[in-house]
N, C-alpha and C positions, 0 to 999 in steps of 0.2 A: 462597633461592629468590626473594622479591622479585627482587631486582638481575636474575638470571635472565629471569622473565617478562618485566619492563619494557623488556631489548633485544630481545624474541623481539619483544613486541608494536610495538617503535620499531621494528624493523627490518622487519617484517611490512608494517607500513601508510606507512612512509614510503620511498624510494629515497633510497641512500647513497653518497659515495668519498672518496679520500686526495685530501692536500693537493698540488695540483697549481694552473697557470696557469687560472684560471678567464675564459672568455668569454662574451659575455654571449648568441651564435649562432654555429654554426660549419657553414660547408655541407656537407652530405658529400662532393661533388664534390672539396671542397678540402682534406679529410678525407685522403682516397685521393692528393692528392698534397704530401703531406708539410707541409700547410697554409701550401705556400709560395702566396698567392691574393694579397696585395694590389694587386698590378698587371692582376691579371685580373679579377675577380671583377665578373663579367656572367650569373651566375644570378638566382633568386629571395632570396639571401643578399648582395646586394651592399652594401645598408646596413650590416650587420654587419660587413664590411670596410673601405670607403674609398667616401664618398660622391659622390666624383669620378671614381668608373667608372660614374656614369651618363652623363657628357659623350661615351659611346661609344655611347648608345643613338638609334635612330633608328625610332621607331617604337612602337605600342603591347604590350604582353604583360601577361596575367593568369594567375596560378597560383593557383589556389583551393582543390583537396585536394591535398596535398603530407605527407603524417606522414613521421614519422621516428624510426626506433627503435634505440638505441644500446647493448649490452650488454657485459660482460665475457665475453672469449675462450674460455670455460673449457676447449675442446679444446687449447689449447695448454698446459694443466695438468693433463691427464687424469691424472698421475698419483699426484696429490694426492687424488685421489676413488678411487682402487683399495681396496678393500678395507676402505671406511670404516669406523672404529671406533664401535661401539653399544652398548648395553648401561652397567649402573651400572660407574660409574669409569672410563668411556671418555672424561671430561672435558678431562683434560690432553692426551690425543692427540689429540682434536678441535681442539682449540687450537692444537698444533705443526701439525696438515697446514694450517690456514687462516692461521697466521702468516705478514704480507707478504706475502697475497693480497687484491688491491686486488679490490674489489665495484664494480661500477657499473653503471646503470641511468641511461636516458635517454630519454624522449620527449616529441614536439613537432610543431609545427604552424606553417608561418610563409607564411599565404596573401598574396599579393603583386602588387600594378599598378605596372607602368607604363609613361608615357606622355612619350616623348619625355627630358627629360633631368628628369624627376617621376617620383621612385618612392615609393610605402606599402606599407608592411607590418605585418600583426597578427600577432601572435605569441605562443604558450603553449607554454614549455617546463620540461620538468622532471627536474633531474638530481638523482642521489643517486650519492655515493662513501662506500665507508665501508672501512678497511684497520686491523687489528690489528697492532700494532708490537710490538718490542723482549721477544723470549722471556723475558728475566730479570725485565723489568720491567714488562709488559703495559701497552700504552696503545693507544686507540681514537680512532683518526681519524674524526669525521663531518662530512661537509661536503655539507646540503639546501639546493637553490634549486628554487623554483619559480617561474617570470616571466610576468607578462601584462602587457599593453600595444601599443604602437605604437611606430612610427619612419618619419618622412618625412623626405624630402632633396630636394634641386636642385643641378645642375650647373651653373656657367657656362662655356661653351665660347670659350676664344679659336683661330679659325684652323678652318678647314672642312671637314676632312680627318681619314682616321681613325675612320669610321662602322662597328658593325657591320650589318649585313644578311641576311638569310636568304631567298634564291630561293623563289617558289613551288614547291611540288609538293618541297623537297629538305627532310631537316632537320639540313645542312651551315649552320654559319654562314659571310661571307664578309665581307672589309673593305676599301673604301675607299681607296683611295691619297691621301696630303695629308701635314699635320701637324696635330696640336692640343693644345693647352693645357688643363685643365679644371681648376677650381676647387669644390669642392663643400662642401656643408654639411649637417647632418643634425640633428635633433630629438625626442627621443624619450620618452616617461613610461612606465612601469608599474608595475604592484606585482609585489615580492616579499615570498616566503614564508620564509622558510629560518633555518638552524640550523647553524654553523661553531665546533667545539671539540672538544676532546683530553680524554680523559674516563682518570682511574689506576682502572684495575680492580681493584688493589690499596688502593687510596686509600681513606680516608672519606667525603672531597667528594663522592664520588657518590652514596654511601647517603645522604648527608645532605640531595642534591636530590630525590632517590626518595622518601624520608620526610617532607619538608619539606610542609608548607600541606596539600592537600589532594587530593593526586597518590592519585587513585582510577580514572582513566581513563586513555586514549589521549593526549589532546589537555591534560589538567594534567602529564602526563609528559613531554610533548615542551617546555611552557612552563619548566617545572623544569628542562631540561637545557637552556634556551637558544636556545627557539623562538619568533620573532617574525617580524610584519608590517609592511610599510612600503610608501611609496609617493614616487615622485620622476622628476624633469626631469632630462636628460642632454644633452648635445649633443656632434657630432664635424665635424671639419673632415679635409679632406683635396685630396690635387693629383695630378695625374697629366698627363704628358706622352708624346705616341703620336706614332710616323712610321712611316710605310708605304710601302710601294712598290703594296701590294694583293695580292703572292704574300708577300712578306716584311714583318713588323710589327715594332717594337721599343718596350716600355713601360716607363716607370719612373715609381715612385708613391710617394709617402708618408700616411700617415695617421695622426689623432690622436683616437682613441675616450675618451669617457668623460672629455672636458677637465677637469681638476681633482679627478678623480675623482666619480662620483656616489653620493651620501651618502641614506639614505633616510630622510624623514619617519616616526618608527615610529607604527604606529595599534594593534598590539597586542603584545603581551608584554613580560617583565621585562628581556630584554635586548635586544643592538646588533642590528639587521638588515645584514647582511654586505653589505661596501660591493663595490660595482661597479670595479675600480681603472682610472685611465686607463692606454691602452697606445702606443707610438708605434712607426709598424712601417712600413718601409723594403720595397720591392720592385721586382723589373725580371724582365721575360716575354718570350720571343723566340717567335714564331709564322710558322712557315712551311706554304704552303697551293699543295698538288699537282693541286688540283683532285678525284681521287678520292679524298684523303686529304690531312690536314693532322697537324702534330704542333705541340705547344708544351713550353717550357723553362720553368721558372721559379724564381726563387731570395727569399727573404726574410731579414729578420733582424727578430725580433718575440720579447717586448716590448723595445724598448731602455731602456733605464734602466731595466729589469724588475727584481723582487726572485728573480731567477733566474741563474745560472751563465752566462756567457757564452756560453759553448761551445751550450747549450740553446738558444739565439735563433737559429742557424739551420738555414732549412727550403730543403728545395730538390724540385722537382716535375717531374713530366713528362706527356703528354699525349697518344696517338695515337686522332685521331679519325676512322673510317671513316662509310658513311652514313648506318648504322642503329646501328655500335655502336663505344664509343669504351673505351678501355682507358688506367688511370690507375696511375702508382704515384710513390713519394716515400721523402723522408727527414725524420723529422720530430723534432727536439730527441734525434738520434742513435739512432733507430727507423724501422723500414722500414714502409712503407704498399704497398697493393696492391687492385685492386679494378677496377670497371669501370662502364657503364651500356648498356643496351638501351634504343633508344627506339621504339614500335611505335605510335605515338596511338590510340586517347586516352592510354595507359600508357606513361612513363618508368621505369625500373626501376634504379637502384643500388644495388651491396653490393659489400663488403670488409671489409679487416680494418687496423688501425693500432694504432702504438703511440704512449705517452704516458710522459713522464718525471711520475712521483709522489710520488720525493724529493725533497731539497733538493740534489742536486749532478747534474751531468751524469753519466747513465748509472749512477746512484744503484741506483734501482727502476724497473722495465719496468711499463706497463700494458697489455697487450695485449686488441682491444678489437673487436667486431665491429659495423658499423653497415651498416641494409637502411635505403633511400628511395623511397619509392613517389609519383610524380606522376600524376595525374588529369586528363583535361581542359584541359592547360595551350593556350595560343594567343599567337600572334605576327602581326602584322599588320606591314608595313613602310609608312611612308609618304612 
C-alpha cells in the first residue's frame, strides 16, 4: 500500500515520460514539420536549433508571452479507456490497460528578443515522461526535467544577401536575393531539476528506496527515487549557407548543441542530475515564394552520432504559408505530424499532432502527442 501511495503522489505532483532523445527546447512549428528545422529556425526557438540562423535576421523582434502545452494524445488510444476496470481486484486489469502507454506532459514559456544577428531567450520548461513496460516483469520508466535559464547567441555573416524581411501590414516573410554564409555561437546557463530512472515494480529495490531514511513526504520520496537539482553552462555552434533569387531560397545548415554534453553541478539530492547530451544536426530547406503564398520543404538528419538507430535520425517537413494561415506536415522518426497556425495580431495560435519514438529501435513504440502554442503581442520591425 505504501508503494502505491508513493507512486500516486509522485505522478500527481511531478509531470513524467518514457525514454526518448531529449532536447532542451523544441519549436511547436518545428514539431509539426517533423522536427526538420535546422536549416529554417527563424522563430523564437532559433537558439535551440542553430545559432547561425540568427544571420538571416534583419530587424528587431520580440516575443513576450508564448506559453506551450504538450500532452499525450489519448484520443488515439480511446480503446484503452473504454469500460475501464474498477473496484477491488482491478489492479491487474488496470496495469494491462496502461502497459506500454507513454504518459507525457509538457508546459513551457520561451520569451525571446532578436536584434539583428543577436538573440536572447529566457526559458522555463517542465517535461514529464512515464511509461510502464514489460507485462511479464513490469518496469516503470520515469524521465522528469524542469529547466529554467537563459541562452544568448550571435551570428557573424559573410555575404550581404538572403535576409528575412516582413513588409509593413503583412504577416508573410519575404527573402532578399544573394548569398550568405553565417557562423553562429550560443551560450546558455540553466538550472535543472530532474529524475531519470527505471524501477522494477516486482523487485525489492524500489521498496527499499521508499522505506529508507525519512521518506515521509513527497519531497523526501522524490529524493529517495533519484531526484536532484543542479546548474550548468552550455555552449553551441552552428553554420548556415543560403542562396536566394528572392523567389527561391536554398539553405543548408549544421549545428552542434551542448558541445561535449552539458553536465550539471549538483546543488541538491543524492543522485546525479540528468545530463543534456550533445547533438550534431544537419539540415537543408528549400522555399519558393509565389507572392500570395509560399511553400517550404525541409529535411534533417539528427542526432548524428547519437544513441539511436540511424533510421530514427531522419526528419522531413513541409509548410504552406498563406496570408493569415500556415499549414504544416512532417515525418519524424518514422511517424507523421500535422497541424497549423493562425495569426491575427495580437494572437498567434499553433496546434497539431505529432509522433515520437520512445522505444530503443526504429518504429518500436510510438508516442502520439498534441501540442498547443499561443503567442500574444509579439512584434517585429525591419531595419
